[in-house]
C-alpha positions as a printed NumPy array, in Angstrom:
array([[ 10.727,  -7.949,   5.429],
       [ 12.24 ,  -8.629,   2.105],
       [ 15.317,  -6.035,   2.618],
       [ 14.875,  -4.707,  -0.794],
       [ 11.017,  -4.565,  -0.629],
       [ 11.361,  -2.795,   2.665],
       [ 14.284,   0.085,   0.992],
       [ 12.133,   0.203,  -1.909],
       [  9.003,   0.864,   0.326],
       [ 10.576,   3.275,   3.032],
       [ 11.711,   4.969,   0.063],
       [  8.213,   5.412,  -1.243],
       [  6.947,   6.143,   2.204],
       [  9.382,   9.013,   2.748],
       [  8.204,  10.633,  -0.911],
       [  4.025,  10.186,   0.383],
       [  5.298,  12.329,   3.333],
       [  6.462,  15.112,   1.041],
       [  2.941,  14.493,  -1.136],
       [  0.933,  15.117,   1.701],
       [  3.247,  17.81 ,   2.825],
       [  3.023,  19.861,  -0.64 ],
       [ -1.129,  18.854,  -0.689],
       [ -1.717,  20.695,   2.627],
       [  0.499,  23.613,   1.152],
       [ -1.849,  23.961,  -1.93 ],
       [ -5.015,  23.735,   0.372],
       [ -3.423,  26.225,   3.   ],
       [ -2.811,  28.679,  -0.061],
       [ -6.211,  28.242,  -1.748],
       [ -4.51 ,  26.948,  -4.686],
       [ -6.403,  26.242,  -8.389],
       [ -8.939,  22.75 ,  -7.529],
       [ -7.772,  20.942, -10.203],
       [ -4.112,  21.235,  -9.502],
       [ -5.095,  19.72 ,  -5.846],
       [ -6.63 ,  17.29 ,  -7.371],
       [ -3.572,  16.017,  -9.722],
       [ -1.945,  15.714,  -6.404],
       [ -4.545,  14.308,  -4.295],
       [ -4.719,  11.893,  -7.364],
       [ -1.159,  11.389,  -7.336],
       [ -0.804,  10.262,  -4.097],
       [ -3.567,   7.756,  -4.429],
       [ -1.239,   6.245,  -7.178],
       [  1.322,   6.552,  -5.153],
       [ -0.867,   4.677,  -1.591],
       [ -2.024,   2.109,  -4.122],
       [  2.143,   1.108,  -5.354],
       [  3.168,   0.903,  -1.62 ],
       [  0.095,  -1.285,  -1.273],
       [  1.727,  -3.297,  -4.128],
       [  4.937,  -3.715,  -2.798],
       [  3.314,  -4.631,   0.735],
       [  1.139,  -6.946,  -0.587],
       [  4.266,  -8.619,  -2.97 ],
       [  6.589,  -8.87 ,   0.601],
       [  4.008, -10.809,   2.599],
       [  3.31 , -13.538,  -0.923],
       [  6.984, -13.987,  -0.71 ],
       [  7.15 , -14.581,   3.374],
       [  3.988, -14.636,   5.132],
       [  1.363, -16.401,   2.72 ],
       [  4.07 , -18.814,   1.109],
       [  4.625, -20.382,   4.616],
       [  0.775, -20.508,   5.353],
       [ -0.027, -22.579,   2.362],
       [  3.045, -24.772,   3.167],
       [  2.006, -25.099,   6.189],
       [ -1.716, -26.286,   4.933],
       [ -4.934, -26.656,   7.207],
       [ -5.827, -23.506,   9.115],
       [ -2.989, -21.45 ,   8.34 ],
       [ -3.635, -21.888,   4.438],
       [ -7.506, -20.87 ,   4.973],
       [ -6.076, -17.855,   7.391],
       [ -3.929, -16.996,   4.191],
       [ -6.87 , -17.135,   2.054],
       [ -8.962, -14.758,   4.439],
       [ -6.102, -12.594,   4.145],
       [ -5.759, -12.248,   0.635],
       [ -9.358, -11.121,   0.148],
       [ -9.463,  -8.585,   2.642],
       [ -6.323,  -7.086,   1.489],
       [ -8.358,  -7.037,  -2.218],
       [-11.572,  -5.539,  -0.676],
       [-13.364,  -9.153,  -1.552],
       [-14.212, -10.978,   1.782],
       [-17.221, -12.479,   1.843],
       [-18.184, -11.202,   5.382]])
């Protein structure tokens, strides 16, 4: 994993852990529904941001190598990207 991306991904993961704990507390405390939903949506956005980092790392490392290798490796890279974006045809 690329060092910078790994550091950023781990930081976002730590933030997500805190957000999820906060969400659980909000539910336990029976906070206002719209506040809980807002927190849940913030977590979803944070997860999407983490996904972008992980995909960037995959593109810059594995996919680059797989495309350079060609053949079956290239097809596997395409299949993985389709799966990552929920575009697979199977």
